C-alpha positions in Angstrom: 92.6 79.1 83.6 92.4 77.4 86.7 93.1 73.9 87.5 92.2 71.8 90.5 95.0 72.0 93.0 93.8 69.1 95.5 96.8 67.5 94.6 99.3 70.3 95.2 97.9 72.1 98.1 96.9 70.5 101.6 94.8 72.3 103.8 96.4 74.0 106.7 94.3 74.9 109.8 95.4 78.0 111.8 95.0 77.1 115.5 94.0 80.7 117.2 96.5 80.7 119.8 95.4 82.5 123.1 98.3 81.1 125.5 102.2 80.8 125.1 102.7 77.8 122.5 106.0 75.9 122.7 108.1 75.3 119.2 110.5 72.5 119.7 109.6 72.1 123.2 110.6 75.5 124.5 108.2 77.9 126.2 108.1 81.6 125.6 109.3 83.9 128.7 106.9 86.6 130.1 107.8 90.3 130.6 108.6 90.0 133.9 111.1 86.8 133.0 113.1 89.0 130.6 116.5 90.2 131.4 117.1 93.9 130.4 117.5 94.2 126.5 121.0 94.4 125.2 122.2 96.6 122.6 121.8 95.4 118.9 125.7 95.1 118.5 126.0 92.6 121.7 124.3 89.6 119.7 123.0 90.4 116.1 124.2 93.5 113.9 123.5 94.4 110.5 120.0 93.0 110.8 117.2 93.0 107.7 114.3 91.9 109.4 111.3 92.7 106.6 108.0 94.0 107.9 106.1 91.9 106.1 106.4 88.5 104.9 103.9 86.1 103.1 104.6 82.4 104.9 103.1 79.0 105.2 103.6 76.7 108.1 106.6 74.4 108.2 108.1 76.6 106.0 112.0 77.8 106.5 112.6 81.3 107.2 115.9 82.9 106.0 116.8 85.9 108.2 120.0 88.2 107.0 122.4 89.7 109.7 125.8 89.0 111.5 126.4 87.3 114.8 123.6 84.7 114.8 124.6 81.3 116.6 122.8 78.2 116.4 121.8 78.0 120.0 119.9 81.4 119.8 116.1 81.0 119.8 113.7 83.6 118.3 110.6 84.4 120.0 107.6 86.4 118.5 104.3 87.2 120.5 101.6 89.2 119.4 98.7 91.5 121.0 96.2 88.4 121.1 98.5 86.3 123.1 100.2 84.0 120.9 103.7 83.3 121.4 106.1 81.3 119.9 109.6 79.9 121.0 111.8 78.6 117.6 115.1 77.5 118.1 117.2 78.2 115.0 117.7 75.3 112.6 120.8 76.8 111.0 123.1 79.8 111.3 125.8 81.4 109.3 128.2 84.0 109.5 125.5 86.0 107.7 122.0 84.6 108.3 120.2 82.8 110.4 117.1 79.9 109.6 114.0 78.8 111.5 111.0 77.0 110.8 107.6 78.5 111.0 105.4 76.2 113.6 102.3 74.0 112.2 100.0 76.0 114.5 101.3 79.3 113.8 98.9 81.9 113.7 98.5 85.2 111.0 99.4 88.4 113.0 102.0 90.7 113.1 104.7 89.9 115.9 107.1 91.5 118.1 110.7 89.6 117.3 113.1 88.9 119.9 115.9 86.8 119.8 117.3 85.1 123.2 120.8 83.8 124.2 121.5 82.4 127.5 119.5 84.2 130.0 119.5 87.7 127.7 117.3 89.0 125.0 117.5 91.3 122.3 114.8 93.0 120.6 114.8 92.6 116.8 111.8 94.3 115.4 108.1 93.9 114.3 106.7 92.2 111.1 103.1 90.9 110.0 103.2 87.4 108.9 100.2 86.5 106.1 99.5 82.9 105.8 99.6 81.2 102.5 99.0 77.6 101.3 101.9 75.2 101.1 102.6 74.3 97.5 105.2 72.1 96.6 106.7 73.9 93.9 109.9 72.2 92.2 113.0 73.8 91.7 114.1 75.2 88.4 117.9 75.8 87.2 118.6 79.4 87.4 115.4 80.5 89.5 116.0 82.5 92.4 112.4 82.9 93.2 109.7 80.4 92.8 106.0 80.1 93.9 102.5 79.7 92.9 99.4 81.8 92.4 95.9 80.1 93.6 92.2 81.0 94.2 90.7 78.5 96.7 91.4 74.8 95.9 92.5 76.0 91.9 95.8 77.2 90.4 95.3 80.3 88.4 97.0 79.9 85.2 98.4 83.1 82.9 99.1 85.3 85.9 102.0 87.9 85.5 104.8 87.9 88.2 107.6 90.2 88.5 110.4 91.4 90.4 110.3 94.9 88.9 112.9 93.7 86.3 111.9 90.0 85.3 108.5 88.7 84.5 107.2 85.2 84.4 103.5 83.7 83.9 102.1 81.0 85.9 101.9 78.0 84.2 98.8 75.2 84.1 99.8 74.1 88.0 99.7 78.0 88.6 103.6 77.9 89.3 106.4 80.4 88.5 110.0 80.7 88.4 112.0 83.8 88.2 115.9 84.4 87.7 115.6 87.1 89.8 118.9 89.3 90.9 116.7 90.6 94.1 117.5 94.1 93.1 114.1 95.7 94.2 113.9 93.3 97.6 110.0 92.1 96.6 108.4 90.1 94.3 104.6 91.2 93.0 101.8 89.4 91.1 99.9 91.7 88.5 96.3 91.6 89.8 94.3 89.9 86.8 90.6 91.0 86.3 88.0 89.4 88.1 90.1 89.0 91.2 91.5 90.8 94.4 94.0 89.9 96.9 94.4 90.0 100.7 93.4 93.8 102.2 94.4 94.5 105.5 93.7 98.1 106.9 93.3 99.4 103.1 96.2 98.3 102.0 96.3 95.3 99.0 99.2 92.8 99.9 99.5 91.9 96.1 103.6 91.5 96.7 105.9 90.0 99.1 108.9 90.8 100.5 112.2 89.1 99.6 114.0 87.3 102.6 117.2 87.3 101.3 119.4 89.4 98.8 121.4 86.3 97.9 121.1 84.8 94.8 122.7 81.6 95.3 119.8 80.1 96.5 116.0 79.9 95.9 113.2 81.6 97.9 109.6 80.8 97.6 106.4 83.0 97.7 102.9 82.1 97.1 100.1 84.7 96.1 96.3 83.8 97.1 93.7 85.6 94.9 89.8 86.0 95.4 87.1 86.2 93.0 85.8 89.4 92.6 83.1 91.1 90.2 84.8 94.0 89.2 84.1 95.0 85.5 82.0 97.6 86.8 83.8 99.6 89.1 85.1 103.3 90.2 88.5 104.4 90.9 89.1 107.3 93.4 92.1 109.4 92.1 93.4 111.3 95.2 96.6 113.3 95.4 98.7 115.2 98.0 97.6 114.2 101.3 100.5 115.7 103.0 99.5 114.5 106.1 101.5 115.8 109.0 101.0 116.5 112.9 100.7 120.1 112.3 97.7 122.7 111.0 95.2 120.1 112.6 96.1 118.4 109.2 95.1 115.2 110.9 91.6 116.3 111.7 90.8 118.1 108.7 91.9 114.6 106.8 89.9 112.8 109.1 86.5 114.9 109.0 87.0 116.2 105.8 88.9 113.6 103.2 88.1 110.3 105.0 84.1 111.1 105.8 83.6 112.4 102.6 85.1 109.0 101.0 82.9 107.2 103.1 79.8 108.7 102.1 80.7 108.5 98.5 81.1 105.1 98.8 77.7 104.6 100.5 76.1 106.0 97.1 78.0 103.3 94.7 78.1 100.2 96.8 76.4 98.4 94.1 80.1 98.7 92.5 83.5 97.8 93.7 85.5 100.7 94.9 89.0 101.5 95.0 91.3 104.3 95.1 94.7 105.7 93.9 96.6 107.8 95.9 98.8 109.4 93.7 101.9 110.7 96.0 102.7 113.1 98.5 100.9 110.8 101.1 103.3 112.2 104.0 105.6 115.5 104.5 109.3 114.5 104.7 110.2 117.8 105.6 108.2 117.2 109.2 109.1 113.2 109.3 111.2 113.5 112.4 110.7 116.9 113.8 106.8 116.2 114.1 107.2 112.4 114.5 104.7 111.6 111.4 106.3 109.6 108.6 104.9 107.1 106.1 104.9 104.7 109.0 102.1 107.1 110.6 100.4 107.6 107.4 100.1 103.7 106.8 98.3 103.3 110.2 95.9 106.1 109.3 94.4 103.9 106.6 93.0 101.5 109.2 89.7 103.5 109.3 89.8 104.1 105.4 86.4 102.4 103.6 88.2 101.6 100.0 91.3 99.6 98.9 94.1 101.9 98.1 96.9 101.6 95.6 99.3 104.2 96.6 102.0 106.2 94.2 105.2 107.3 95.4 105.5 111.0 95.7 108.5 113.5 96.4 107.4 113.9 100.3 107.6 110.3 100.6 111.1 109.8 100.7 113.1 109.4 103.4 115.1 112.4 104.0 117.9 110.7 106.0 119.2 109.6 102.5 120.8 110.8 99.5 120.4 107.8 97.2 117.1 107.4 95.5 116.9 103.8 96.0 117.6 104.3 99.8 115.2 106.9 100.3 112.5 104.6 99.2 113.1 101.9 101.6 110.8 103.1 104.1 107.7 103.5 101.2 108.7 99.6 100.3 108.4 98.4 103.8 105.1 99.9 104.1 103.2 99.4 100.8 105.5 97.2 98.6 106.9 98.1 95.1 107.1 101.8 93.8 106.4 101.1 90.6 103.7 97.9 89.6 100.9 97.0 87.5 97.2 95.5 88.1 93.8 94.9 86.2 90.6 96.1 87.2 87.4 94.8 84.9 88.7 96.0 81.4 91.0 98.7 82.6 94.9 98.0 82.8 96.4 100.2 86.0 99.9 101.1 85.7 101.8 102.6 88.9 105.3 104.7 88.1 107.4 106.5 90.2 108.6 109.6 88.5 110.3 111.2 91.0 114.2 110.7 91.4 115.0 112.0 94.6 118.8 113.9 95.0 118.6 115.3 98.6 122.2 116.6 98.2 123.8 119.4 100.5 123.4 122.0 97.3 119.7 120.9 96.9 118.0 119.4 100.2 115.0 117.2 99.5 115.5 118.1 95.6 114.4 116.1 93.1 114.4 115.1 89.1 110.8 114.4 87.7 111.5 111.6 85.4 110.8 107.8 85.0 114.2 105.9 85.4 115.3 103.9 82.7 114.7 100.6 85.0 111.3 101.7 84.8 111.1 102.5 81.3 112.6 98.8 80.6 110.2 97.3 82.7 107.2 99.1 81.2 108.3 98.2 77.5 108.3 94.5 78.5 105.0 94.7 80.7 103.1 96.3 77.8 104.7 93.7 75.2 102.4 91.0 77.3 99.1 93.0 76.4 97.3 91.7 73.6 94.4 93.7 73.7 95.4 97.3 72.9 92.0 98.8 73.0 91.2 98.4 76.4 91.7 101.7 78.4 95.3 101.8 80.3 95.7 104.4 83.2 99.2 105.6 84.2 99.6 106.6 87.5 102.3 108.6 88.6 102.9 111.5 91.0 104.5 114.4 89.1 102.8 115.9 85.9 104.2 114.9 82.8 102.9 118.1 80.8 101.8 121.3 81.9 99.4 123.9 80.7 100.8 126.8 78.6 97.3 128.6 77.5 94.1 127.8 78.6 93.1 125.4 76.2 93.4 122.0 76.6 95.6 121.4 73.8 98.0 124.4 74.7 100.4 122.4 76.6 104.2 121.1 77.0 106.3 118.7 78.4 107.0 118.9 82.4 108.5 115.5 82.9 112.2 115.4 81.6 111.3 111.9 79.6 108.0 112.8 78.6 108.3 111.5 75.2 110.2 108.6 76.2 107.3 107.5 78.5 104.6 108.5 75.7 106.7 106.4 73.3 106.1 103.3 75.2 102.3 103.3 74.6 102.2 103.5 70.6 99.6 101.0 69.4 97.3 101.8 72.2 94.2 103.3 72.0 92.9 104.9 75.3 95.8 106.1 77.9 94.8 108.3 80.7 97.7 109.5 82.8 96.9 110.7 86.1 98.7 112.9 88.1 98.9 114.8 91.3 101.6 117.2 92.5 100.3 120.7 91.5 97.4 121.0 93.8 95.6 122.2 91.1 93.0 120.6 88.5 93.8 120.8 84.8 93.5 118.4 81.6 95.8 118.1 78.7 94.5 116.5 75.8 98.0 115.4 74.5 96.8 113.4 71.5 93.5 111.5 70.2 94.7 108.5 72.7 96.5 110.2 75.6 95.0 112.6 77.9 96.3 113.6 81.2 94.2 114.3 84.1 95.8 116.6 87.1 94.0 116.3 90.3 93.9 119.0 92.7 94.9 118.1 96.4 93.0 116.4 99.4 95.2 118.8 101.7 93.9 121.4 99.4 96.9 124.4 100.1 98.9 122.0 102.3 96.3 122.1 105.2 96.8 125.9 105.6 93.3 127.7 104.5 91.6 125.3 106.9 93.5 127.0 109.9 93.7 130.6 108.3 90.1 130.7 106.5 87.8 127.8 107.7 87.8 126.7 104.5 89.9 124.3 101.9 90.8 126.0 98.9 93.7 124.8 96.3 95.8 127.5 94.6 93.8 127.2 91.6 90.2 128.1 93.3 89.1 124.3 93.4 87.6 122.8 96.5 90.0 120.5 98.0 88.9 117.5 96.7 89.6 113.9 94.6 88.6 112.6 91.2 86.0 110.0 91.2 85.9 107.7 87.7 82.9 105.5 87.1 84.1 102.8 84.8 81.4 100.5 82.9 83.5 98.0 81.2 85.5 99.9 78.9 83.6 102.8 79.2 84.5 105.7 81.7 82.8 108.8 83.0 84.6 111.0 85.7 83.9 114.1 87.9 86.0 116.0 90.1 84.4 115.5 93.9 84.5 118.4 96.4 85.6 117.7 99.9 82.2 118.5 102.1 80.2 119.3 98.7 77.4 117.4 96.5 78.7 115.9 93.1 77.1 118.8 91.4 79.4 121.5 93.0 81.7 121.5 89.5 82.2 125.6 89.5 82.4 128.9 91.5 81.2 132.2 90.2 82.1 135.9 91.5 80.6 139.2 91.1 83.8 141.0 90.4 82.4 144.3 91.4 82.2 142.9 94.8 85.8 141.4 94.4 87.3 144.4 93.4 85.7 146.3 96.6 86.7 143.5 98.9 90.5 144.0 97.9 90.2 147.8 97.8 88.6 148.2 101.0 89.0 145.4 103.4 91.7 146.3 106.1 93.7 143.2 106.0 93.5 143.2 101.9 95.2 146.6 102.3 97.9 145.3 104.3 98.5 142.8 101.9 99.2 144.9 98.8 101.4 147.0 100.8 104.0 144.1 101.0 106.4 144.1 97.9 105.7 140.3 97.6 102.4 140.5 96.4 101.7 140.4 92.4 98.0 140.7 92.3 97.0 144.3 93.4 96.9 145.4 89.7 94.8 142.3 88.6 92.4 142.7 91.1 91.6 146.4 90.3 92.0 146.4 86.6 89.0 147.2 84.4 91.1 145.9 81.6 91.4 142.4 83.0 87.9 142.7 84.9 85.4 144.9 83.2 83.0 146.6 85.0 79.7 144.5 86.2 81.5 141.4 84.7 81.3 138.0 86.6 84.5 135.3 86.8 83.2 131.7 86.5 86.2 129.1 87.7 85.1 125.6 86.1 87.1 123.1 88.3 87.8 120.4 85.4 86.9 122.3 82.4 88.3 120.6 79.1 87.3 121.1 75.6 84.3 119.3 75.3 82.7 120.9 78.6 79.9 124.0 77.4 79.3 127.4 79.3 76.0 129.3 78.5 75.3 132.4 80.6 72.0 134.3 80.4 71.0 137.7 81.7 67.5 138.4 82.4 67.1 135.3 80.8 68.4 136.2 77.4 71.8 134.6 76.4 74.9 136.1 76.1 76.7 135.9 73.2 80.1 134.2 73.0 81.8 137.4 72.2 80.5 138.2 75.8 82.8 135.1 77.5 86.3 135.1 77.5 88.2 132.0 78.6 91.6 133.4 80.1 94.3 132.4 82.2 93.4 134.0 85.9 94.0 133.5 89.5 91.1 133.0 91.7 90.3 135.8 94.3 89.1 133.2 96.8 92.3 131.4 97.1 94.1 134.9 97.5 91.7 136.1 100.5 92.1 132.8 102.1 95.6 132.3 101.9 97.8 135.1 100.7 96.1 137.7 102.8 96.4 136.3 106.1 99.6 134.1 105.7 101.5 137.1 104.3 100.3 139.2 107.5 101.2 136.6 109.7 104.5 136.3 108.5 105.3 139.7 107.6 105.2 139.7 104.0 106.8 135.8 103.9 104.2 133.4 102.8 105.6 130.1 101.2 105.7 131.3 97.3 104.9 127.7 96.3 101.8 127.9 98.3 100.7 131.0 96.9 97.6 131.8 94.3 98.1 130.1 90.9 98.1 132.9 88.5 97.6 131.0 85.1 94.7 129.1 86.2 93.6 127.5 82.7 89.8 126.8 83.9 88.5 130.4 84.2 85.9 132.6 82.4 85.1 136.5 82.2 81.8 137.2 81.7 81.0 140.7 80.8 77.4 141.7 81.6 75.3 144.8 81.1 74.6 146.0 84.4 75.4 145.7 87.9 72.6 144.1 89.1 71.0 141.8 86.6 70.2 138.4 87.5 72.0 135.6 85.8 71.6 131.8 84.9 74.6 130.2 84.8 74.7 126.7 83.0 77.6 124.5 82.6 77.6 121.1 80.7 80.4 118.6 81.3 81.7 116.3 78.6 78.8 113.6 79.6 75.9 115.8 79.2 75.6 116.4 83.0 74.5 120.2 83.5 75.2 122.1 86.7 73.1 125.7 87.1 73.5 128.6 89.6 71.2 131.3 89.5 73.1 134.6 90.7 71.2 137.3 92.2 73.4 140.5 92.1 75.4 142.2 94.0 76.9 138.9 95.0 78.9 139.0 98.5 82.6 138.2 98.3 84.0 136.7 101.5 86.1 133.8 102.3 83.3 132.0 103.6 81.3 131.9 100.4 80.7 128.6 98.7 
């Protein structure tokens, strides 16, 4: 429900400041007036300056740190020329307080502290302006605020700190008795609304200004009406963006350009994206100077709103405590677990990586949803009245793994998969979206729970783009992402290969030519001379690939897809088609062979061709030269075809 907010709010006019603006009769210094910056221990130590704050004018801001003095002056300046000098209104042995000026401009500011004639640089913070709301205090509440849309309060909106929950009342007010453990508070975006988005990042959360629980701080949230019942959600995983292997160029020219093109084709609907973790690559954060912060800056040109999921490679490797390892991510993207509604769909983001990074297990981790998240999830789900609406649970690492070619063949991969699944008892339509494996597969867990594991944007960690000029994942899928089209509660999906049309849903191999390649190509023969390879017998075996056979890799195959093959116009019988685990030969040629040769038989084992690939089909034909028509039908009735003239060449350039 919404209520007129005129009595609670007053309108704020934000002046665009193009010259230095004084606060309390003080002026900003210019660069030539500033003394040399002093080391942090000279003035302020142990500073906790949030990278992002929601504020309103005349609001008191408390910054934690040791060494502040009441005579200190906070200076804030931005690249537009706006500049404010603000005297402290209070200083204690552990904090400083200053007031946001009445003519404050929403922007990112460089912040420094001046004492006498000396200056200390403190850091950079993004300030977003909200309306001022006079929310009364409530006994026990340490966080309070309001949720509004225009001049109207929005009632019934869920607000959480990652542990406790509140709903806004008829005035749009909420109160939380928070222990401030996660350092933020966030709103569960309700259906029919959106929030402020800057450079593709939605600001549905607010960073807390203090860890102290003996006072109260206020955080308001602004919503904007949006007709999003019918929408498109992109599920993209494993960017591993890093300043090596021309990954940034491949990301920009491939993935970003592909999403921009897709966006133009579905512009009649709101389009969003869930990035399913491993946005960055912590192994190279500090050696290549490309951290999660640099990844955040790359989103400036991304065409749709991005809701991020934390992956194992998004943890700061300088720490060994899971919570501390996540802090850099929280600074850039907010909570590591949260929820939001779009249309008729409940989206829930969880972090199922418990980062260890111990001396005996550097950058190691457990795959689990921690107990505090399970408790939070149970409470949140209890607040959902209609359990028939779709629920999407987004995590990084897979919850279930495939144990056989069929989608019903599976086992738990996450240590507490059963505990997570039990949370959704009574819900009738639950989809789990994961990444991590760099492979496509579907697990039909129950009649009500399905997991979609999505292959990688980076394909084989960007390597095949460097080695072979293509983008192919270890399971043979092209590098790409999932596209889910929601019409109310109804959903249809497909895998979008980067650089290819929607219709590219499979690849077919003439196995006679594949076997010739691996038997006669000079690089292939050298690869098979290394002890590390395990695939020589596989690609040469007539028992595995009978003479004149064809292999078909159908990237997003599940139990409701159908395959028909016609030889010379005649439909082949089902006994001529075998669904089995098998490696993809294009990936072997594109990664295993050139990388093994470059490393003298020591490629990265995790990057090698995946042998237990569950979406492979072996088709026996009568002769080497007969033409084939391959007809693949997905679960939604879309038909994808290829007319295969044989012999069909096998090269790393094939499509």
